[in-house]
C-alpha positions as CSV (number, residue, x, y, z in Angstrom):
1,M,129.2,109.5,90.4
2,V,131.1,111.4,93.1
3,T,130.3,110.9,96.7
4,R,131.9,111.2,100.1
5,K,129.2,109.5,102.1
6,Y,130.1,106.9,104.7
7,F,127.3,104.7,103.5
8,G,126.5,103.4,107.0
9,Y,128.2,102.9,110.3
10,T,130.1,99.7,110.6
11,A,130.7,96.6,108.5
12,S,132.1,93.1,108.9
13,V,134.1,90.7,106.7
14,V,135.8,87.4,107.3
15,K,139.4,86.9,106.3
16,G,139.8,84.9,103.1
17,T,136.3,85.8,101.8
18,N,135.1,88.6,99.5
19,R,131.7,89.5,101.0
20,L,131.6,92.5,103.2
21,I,128.3,92.9,105.1
22,A,127.1,96.3,106.4
23,S,125.1,97.2,109.5
24,S,121.4,97.6,108.9
25,Q,121.7,101.4,108.9
26,A,123.8,101.3,105.7
27,N,122.2,101.9,102.3
28,W,124.5,101.1,99.5
29,A,121.9,101.4,96.8
30,G,123.7,104.5,95.3
31,L,127.2,103.1,95.6
32,P,128.8,102.6,92.2
33,D,130.5,99.4,91.2
34,G,134.2,100.0,91.0
35,S,134.3,102.0,94.2
36,F,136.9,101.2,96.8
37,V,136.5,100.4,100.5
38,I,139.0,100.5,103.4
39,F,138.6,99.6,107.0
40,D,140.0,102.1,109.6
41,G,143.4,100.9,110.5
42,D,144.0,99.0,107.3
43,D,146.6,99.9,104.7
44,D,144.8,98.5,101.6
45,F,141.7,99.5,99.7
46,Y,139.5,96.8,98.2
47,K,137.7,97.3,94.9
48,V,133.9,96.7,94.9
49,S,132.8,94.4,92.1
50,S,129.1,94.6,92.9
51,K,126.6,95.0,95.6
52,E,123.3,93.4,96.6
53,S,120.7,93.7,99.4
54,F,119.2,90.7,101.1
55,F,116.6,89.9,103.8
56,L,117.7,87.8,106.7
57,I,114.7,85.9,108.3
58,K,115.3,83.6,111.3
59,N,113.1,81.9,113.9
60,F,113.9,82.9,117.5
61,E,113.2,81.8,121.0
62,R,113.1,83.8,124.2
63,V,116.1,83.2,126.6
64,E,115.7,86.2,128.9
65,D,113.5,89.3,128.9
66,D,116.1,91.0,126.7
67,Q,117.7,88.0,125.0
68,I,116.7,85.8,122.1
69,L,118.2,82.6,120.7
70,I,118.7,81.6,117.1
71,H,119.5,77.9,116.6
72,E,122.5,78.5,114.3
73,N,125.7,80.6,114.2
74,V,124.7,83.5,112.0
75,G,128.3,84.8,111.7
76,I,128.6,88.3,110.3
77,K,125.1,88.4,108.9
78,L,124.0,90.3,112.1
79,S,125.9,93.2,113.6
80,L,125.8,95.3,116.7
81,N,123.3,98.1,116.5
82,D,121.3,96.4,113.7
83,T,117.6,97.3,113.9
84,I,115.6,94.1,113.6
85,K,111.9,93.4,113.3
86,L,110.4,90.9,115.6
87,T,107.0,89.4,114.4
88,F,104.8,86.8,116.1
89,K,101.5,85.2,115.6
90,E,98.4,86.3,117.6
91,Y,95.1,84.6,117.9
92,E,91.6,85.7,118.7
93,L,88.3,83.8,119.4
94,K,86.0,84.1,116.4
95,N,83.2,81.6,117.0
96,V,81.8,79.3,119.6
97,S,79.4,76.3,119.2
98,I,77.6,74.1,121.6
99,S,78.7,70.4,122.0
100,E,76.8,69.7,125.3
101,S,74.2,72.2,126.5
102,G,74.6,71.5,130.2
103,S,72.1,72.8,132.7
104,G,71.7,75.5,135.4
105,F,72.7,78.4,133.2
106,K,70.8,81.6,132.8
107,V,70.7,84.4,130.1
108,G,73.5,86.8,130.7
109,D,75.9,84.3,132.3
110,V,79.5,85.1,131.3
111,I,81.8,82.1,130.9
112,S,85.6,82.8,131.0
113,V,87.9,80.9,128.6
114,K,90.7,79.1,130.4
115,G,94.2,78.3,129.2
116,G,96.4,79.6,126.4
117,V,98.8,82.4,126.7
118,C,97.3,85.9,126.6
119,K,99.1,88.8,125.2
120,K,100.2,91.5,127.6
121,Q,101.5,95.0,126.7
122,A,104.9,95.8,128.1
123,D,103.5,98.5,130.4
124,E,100.5,96.4,131.6
125,E,100.3,93.6,134.1
126,V,96.8,92.6,133.4
127,S,95.8,90.4,130.4
128,I,92.3,90.1,129.1
129,P,91.2,86.6,128.0
130,A,88.3,85.8,125.9
131,D,84.9,85.2,127.4
132,L,81.4,84.1,126.3
133,K,77.9,85.2,127.0
134,V,74.9,83.0,127.3
135,T,72.0,84.5,125.2
136,K,69.3,81.8,125.3
137,V,68.4,78.9,127.7
138,D,65.5,76.5,128.1
139,K,63.5,75.9,131.3
140,D,66.3,73.6,132.7
141,G,69.0,76.2,132.1
142,S,70.5,74.3,129.2
143,I,72.3,76.6,126.8
144,L,70.5,77.1,123.5
145,D,72.5,79.9,122.2
146,I,75.8,81.5,123.2
147,E,78.0,84.2,121.7
148,V,81.6,85.6,121.8
149,N,81.5,88.4,124.3
150,S,85.2,89.3,124.2
151,S,87.6,87.7,121.6
152,G,90.8,88.2,123.6
153,V,94.3,88.3,122.1
154,Y,96.5,85.3,122.6
155,L,100.1,84.4,121.7
156,E,99.1,80.7,122.1
157,A,95.5,79.8,121.6
158,P,93.6,77.8,124.3
159,D,92.3,74.3,123.6
160,A,89.4,74.1,121.3
161,L,87.2,72.2,123.8
162,L,86.0,74.2,126.8
163,N,84.3,72.5,129.7
164,S,82.3,74.8,131.9
165,D,80.3,73.1,134.7
166,S,78.1,70.7,132.8
167,A,78.4,72.3,129.4
168,E,80.9,71.5,126.6
169,L,81.7,74.3,124.1
170,L,83.8,74.2,120.9
171,L,86.0,77.3,120.4
172,D,87.2,78.5,117.1
173,F,90.4,80.5,117.5
174,Q,91.9,82.0,114.3
175,E,95.1,83.8,113.6
176,I,94.9,87.5,113.4
177,D,95.6,88.6,109.9
178,K,97.9,91.5,110.7
179,R,101.0,90.4,112.7
180,T,102.3,92.7,115.4
181,I,105.8,94.1,114.6
182,E,108.2,95.0,117.4
183,H,111.5,96.8,116.6
184,R,114.6,96.2,118.6
185,S,118.3,97.1,118.3
186,I,121.1,94.6,118.9
187,S,123.2,95.5,121.9
188,N,125.4,92.5,122.0
189,I,125.9,89.2,120.2
190,L,127.1,85.9,121.8
191,Y,128.2,83.1,119.4
192,S,128.7,79.4,119.7
193,D,129.2,76.6,117.2
194,D,125.5,76.1,116.6
195,K,123.6,79.0,118.1
196,T,123.6,82.8,118.4
197,I,122.2,84.8,121.3
198,L,121.2,88.4,120.7
199,V,121.0,90.9,123.5
200,L,118.4,93.5,122.8
201,N,118.2,97.1,123.8
202,H,114.7,96.7,125.2
203,P,112.9,93.7,126.8
204,L,110.5,91.6,124.7
205,P,106.8,91.9,125.2
206,P,105.6,90.0,128.3
207,N,104.6,86.3,127.6
208,L,106.3,86.2,124.2
209,T,108.3,83.0,123.9
210,Y,109.1,82.7,120.2
211,G,108.6,84.3,116.8
212,K,110.6,85.5,113.7
213,L,113.2,88.2,113.3
214,S,113.9,89.9,110.0
215,V,116.3,92.6,108.8
216,E,117.3,94.0,105.4
217,K,121.1,94.2,104.9
218,W,123.5,95.2,102.1
219,E,126.7,93.4,101.2
220,L,129.6,94.3,98.9
221,I,131.2,91.7,96.7
222,L,134.9,92.5,96.6
223,A,137.1,92.0,93.5
224,S,139.5,90.0,95.7
225,D,139.5,88.1,99.0
226,Y,140.0,90.2,102.1
227,N,143.5,89.3,103.3
228,N,143.7,91.1,106.7
229,E,142.3,89.8,110.0
230,T,138.6,89.3,110.2
231,K,136.7,92.6,110.9
232,I,133.6,92.6,113.1
233,N,131.5,95.7,113.4
234,S,134.4,97.9,112.3
235,S,134.4,101.4,110.9
236,Y,135.2,101.9,107.2
237,K,135.3,104.4,104.5
238,V,134.2,104.2,100.9
239,L,135.9,105.9,98.0
240,S,134.0,106.4,94.8
241,E,135.9,109.4,93.3
242,T,137.7,107.8,90.3
243,T,139.3,108.7,87.0
244,P,136.9,108.5,84.0
245,N,138.8,105.9,82.0
246,L,140.7,103.5,84.1
247,N,138.6,104.0,87.2
248,L,141.6,104.8,89.3
249,P,140.9,106.1,92.8
250,L,141.7,109.8,93.3
251,L,143.5,111.2,96.3
252,R,141.4,112.8,99.0
253,S,142.2,115.3,101.7
254,D,139.9,113.7,104.2
255,I,141.5,110.3,104.1
256,D,144.8,109.6,105.9
257,K,145.6,106.6,103.8
258,N,146.4,108.5,100.5
259,E,149.5,106.3,100.1
260,A,147.2,103.3,99.8
261,I,145.1,105.1,97.2
262,L,148.3,106.0,95.2
263,N,149.6,102.5,95.5
264,Q,146.3,101.1,94.2
265,A,146.4,103.5,91.2
266,L,150.1,102.6,90.4
267,M,149.3,98.9,90.5
268,T,146.5,99.3,88.1
269,I,148.6,101.5,85.7
270,D,151.4,98.9,85.9
271,K,149.0,96.1,84.9
272,E,147.6,98.1,82.1
273,I,151.1,99.0,80.7
274,Q,152.1,95.4,80.9
275,N,149.0,94.3,79.1
276,L,149.8,96.8,76.3
277,K,153.4,95.5,76.0
278,D,152.2,92.0,75.8
279,K,149.8,92.9,73.0
280,L,152.6,94.8,71.1
281,N,154.9,91.8,71.4
């Protein structure tokens, strides 16, 4: 296979390891094993033994409107400009039952549900909690029947027991089947020994305090450990034009490190010749 694609934007690798992780924009599905990769500014190409994709899934907590906390150091698994998915649970009121009927109510009375954390849209200041409507009472105004009037949407569900004047009502909140997905890009990453703070390109939804983030990434397994200084979010080039038999990298006019390509080829030829001499002897 011949290609001159960049296969993404930036990548990261830790000195002394052989795993090179791309930004989320990269798609290395079509990259052949045996290709070569070089970081801008380096003198050496590294051969690709194999590649694999992986899903990174982590719990997060809100720190600021545009910052989230992961309770571990994720290292190079996340990169600047990665596009991540943020998901979180939402709840709605499904059913209500009567524990104590109370008195003094009338048909049509609307009872507001207190507590919990309502969901707000980013461009809205008003949240809409769940409420109930009394549909049947006796002569004393005791509630005989009540229904869910508005189910609301909550990030944290209210208590199951609702006291309203003299009535006690049991609320059944259930998780909404389809989780909301928010997409954000990583603008900055702050590391410490046991945590990572991600600065996002847009604020989180109002009232959201925790959830899960996920992202699909690709990594290359190099044939040898990376011996230069650790690279973080660095530009790179991929070379997959090789000779048909020994898989030697070919010189390219658009790469300014052709001496590195030539050296790589000469080293491989030297090794093959030595192997042949050893066999003859």
